[in-house]
C-alpha positions in Angstrom: -44.1 0.0 24.3 -41.9 -1.8 26.5 -42.4 -5.0 24.5 -41.3 -2.7 21.6 -38.1 -1.7 23.1 -37.4 -5.2 24.2 -37.7 -6.2 20.5 -35.3 -3.2 19.4 -32.8 -4.6 22.3 -32.9 -8.4 20.7 -32.4 -7.1 17.2 -29.8 -5.2 18.3 -27.9 -7.9 20.4 -28.8 -9.9 17.4 -26.9 -7.7 14.9 -24.0 -6.7 17.4 -23.3 -10.6 17.9 -23.8 -11.1 13.5 -21.5 -8.2 13.3 -18.7 -10.3 15.5 -18.7 -13.0 13.6 -18.5 -11.4 10.5 -15.4 -9.8 11.5 -13.9 -13.0 12.8 -14.5 -14.2 9.7 -13.1 -11.5 7.9 -9.8 -11.6 9.7 -9.7 -15.4 9.3 -10.2 -14.8 5.2 -7.3 -12.1 5.1 -5.0 -13.7 7.6 -2.9 -15.4 4.5 -2.7 -11.8 2.6 -1.0 -10.1 5.6 2.1 -10.3 4.8 1.9 -9.7 0.9 -0.3 -6.8 2.1 2.7 -5.8 4.7 5.2 -6.0 1.5 3.2 -3.7 -0.7 2.6 -1.0 2.3 6.0 -1.0 2.9 6.8 -1.0 -1.3 4.3 2.6 -1.3 6.1 4.1 1.6 9.2 3.7 -0.1 7.6 5.0 -3.6 6.0 7.9 -1.7 9.4 8.8 0.2 11.4 8.5 -3.1 8.6 10.7 -5.0 9.1 13.6 -2.3 12.9 13.6 -1.9 13.9 12.9 -5.9 17.0 15.4 -5.5 18.4 12.6 -2.8 17.9 9.6 -5.0 19.3 11.6 -8.0 22.4 12.4 -6.0 22.6 8.5 -4.3 22.7 7.7 -8.0 25.1 9.8 -9.0 27.7 8.9 -6.4 27.1 5.3 -7.5 27.6 6.2 -11.5 30.8 8.2 -10.3 32.3 5.1 -8.4 31.1 2.1 -10.6 30.2 3.2 -13.8 30.0 0.1 -16.0 28.0 -1.6 -13.6 25.2 0.9 -13.0 24.8 1.9 -16.6 22.2 -1.1 -16.7 20.8 0.1 -13.5 20.2 3.3 -14.9 18.9 2.4 -18.3 16.3 0.5 -16.2 15.8 2.9 -13.7 14.9 5.3 -16.2 12.3 3.3 -17.8 10.9 2.4 -14.4 10.9 6.4 -14.0 9.0 6.9 -16.9 6.1 4.5 -16.2 6.1 5.3 -13.1 5.3 9.1 -14.0 2.6 8.3 -16.9 0.8 6.0 -14.4 0.5 9.0 -11.6 -0.4 11.3 -14.6 -3.1 8.8 -15.7 -4.3 8.1 -12.0 -4.6 11.7 -11.3 -6.3 12.6 -14.4 
C-alpha cells in the first residue's frame, strides 16, 4: 500500500510540474495578444454601458447635433446604421 501511495505522490508531482510548464507556455504564447485583448475588453465594456444607458447617449447626440448640425449629420447617419447592425447582431446572438 505504501508503494502505491508513493507512486501516486510521484505522479501527482509530475502532473503539477507539467501543468506549471503548460501555464508558462500559455502565458508566453498570449503575451503578444494582451494589448489587443485589453482594447477589445474596453470596447465591450463601453458597448455594454451604451446599451444600458441609451437615453444618455441619445441626449449627448442631440446636444451635439444642436450645436453643430452639419458636422454631425454624417456621424448620425453612420451611427444609426451601426446601431441597427449592432441590434440585429444582438438579436441573432440571443436566438
